[in-house]
Biopython code that builds the backbone (N, CA, C, O; Angstrom):
import numpy as np
from Bio.PDB.StructureBuilder import StructureBuilder

atoms = [
    (1, "THR", "N", (0.860, -1.208, 0.000)),
    (1, "THR", "CA", (0.000, 0.000, 0.000)),
    (1, "THR", "C", (0.892, 1.253, 0.000)),
    (1, "THR", "O", (0.674, 2.192, 0.766)),
    (2, "LEU", "N", (1.888, 1.235, -0.872)),
    (2, "LEU", "CA", (2.795, 2.400, -0.946)),
    (2, "LEU", "C", (2.012, 3.633, -1.377)),
    (2, "LEU", "O", (2.430, 4.765, -1.132)),
    (3, "ASN", "N", (0.870, 3.400, -2.021)),
    (3, "ASN", "CA", (0.051, 4.528, -2.467)),
    (3, "ASN", "C", (-0.347, 5.388, -1.284)),
    (3, "ASN", "O", (-0.345, 6.616, -1.370)),
    (4, "ILE", "N", (-0.688, 4.744, -0.181)),
    (4, "ILE", "CA", (-1.124, 5.475, 1.008)),
    (4, "ILE", "C", (0.049, 6.247, 1.598)),
    (4, "ILE", "O", (-0.098, 7.393, 2.023)),
    (5, "VAL", "N", (1.201, 5.611, 1.619)),
    (5, "VAL", "CA", (2.393, 6.253, 2.180)),
    (5, "VAL", "C", (2.722, 7.510, 1.393)),
    (5, "VAL", "O", (2.910, 8.582, 1.968)),
    (6, "SER", "N", (2.791, 7.376, 0.097)),
    (6, "SER", "CA", (3.129, 8.515, -0.754)),
    (6, "SER", "C", (2.039, 9.588, -0.622)),
    (6, "SER", "O", (2.317, 10.782, -0.735)),
    (7, "TYR", "N", (0.807, 9.152, -0.385)),
    (7, "TYR", "CA", (-0.297, 10.096, -0.237)),
    (7, "TYR", "C", (-0.140, 10.901, 1.044)),
    (7, "TYR", "O", (-0.308, 12.120, 1.056)),
    (8, "LEU", "N", (0.187, 10.192, 2.124)),
    (8, "LEU", "CA", (0.362, 10.873, 3.411)),
    (8, "LEU", "C", (1.608, 11.754, 3.371)),
    (8, "LEU", "O", (1.608, 12.859, 3.913)),
    (9, "GLU", "N", (2.663, 11.265, 2.732)),
    (9, "GLU", "CA", (3.909, 12.037, 2.659)),
    (9, "GLU", "C", (3.654, 13.353, 1.941)),
    (9, "GLU", "O", (4.357, 14.340, 2.159)),
    (10, "GLY", "N", (2.636, 13.356, 1.078)),
    (10, "GLY", "CA", (2.293, 14.588, 0.352)),
    (10, "GLY", "C", (1.909, 15.661, 1.351)),
    (10, "GLY", "O", (2.103, 16.850, 1.096)),
    (11, "PHE", "N", (1.363, 15.249, 2.492)),
    (11, "PHE", "CA", (0.958, 16.199, 3.525)),
    (11, "PHE", "C", (1.982, 16.253, 4.647)),
    (11, "PHE", "O", (2.205, 17.305, 5.248)),
    (12, "LEU", "N", (2.610, 15.102, 4.927)),
    (12, "LEU", "CA", (3.601, 15.057, 6.008)),
    (12, "LEU", "C", (4.935, 14.522, 5.505)),
    (12, "LEU", "O", (5.330, 13.404, 5.836)),
    (13, "PRO", "N", (5.630, 15.336, 4.696)),
    (13, "PRO", "CA", (6.920, 14.922, 4.134)),
    (13, "PRO", "C", (7.988, 14.843, 5.219)),
    (13, "PRO", "O", (9.038, 14.231, 5.016)),
    (14, "LYS", "N", (7.721, 15.465, 6.380)),
    (14, "LYS", "CA", (8.699, 15.468, 7.463)),
    (14, "LYS", "C", (8.713, 14.126, 8.192)),
    (14, "LYS", "O", (9.622, 13.860, 8.978)),
    (15, "THR", "N", (7.718, 13.283, 7.940)),
    (15, "THR", "CA", (7.654, 12.005, 8.638)),
    (15, "THR", "C", (8.810, 11.105, 8.208)),
    (15, "THR", "O", (9.218, 10.205, 8.942)),
    (16, "SER", "N", (9.339, 11.367, 6.989)),
    (16, "SER", "CA", (10.477, 10.573, 6.485)),
    (16, "SER", "C", (10.179, 9.087, 6.655)),
    (16, "SER", "O", (10.991, 8.352, 7.216)),
    (17, "ARG", "N", (9.039, 8.648, 6.183)),
    (17, "ARG", "CA", (8.672, 7.243, 6.324)),
    (17, "ARG", "C", (9.278, 6.397, 5.206)),
    (17, "ARG", "O", (9.036, 5.193, 5.127)),
    (18, "SER", "N", (10.053, 7.024, 4.362)),
    (18, "SER", "CA", (10.650, 6.301, 3.248)),
    (18, "SER", "C", (11.651, 5.283, 3.798)),
    (18, "SER", "O", (12.278, 4.556, 3.028)),
]
sb = StructureBuilder()
sb.init_structure("model")
sb.init_model(0)
sb.init_chain("A")
sb.init_seg("    ")
for serial, (resi, resn, name, xyz) in enumerate(atoms, 1):
    if name == "N":
        sb.init_residue(resn, " ", resi, " ")
    sb.init_atom(name, np.array(xyz, "f"), 0.0, 1.0, " ", f" {name:<3s}", serial, name[0])
structure = sb.get_structure()
């Protein structure tokens, strides 16, 4: 579900969940 991760990162890029 990388789609969700990339979607959230769009709003919270500081989370650095990559």
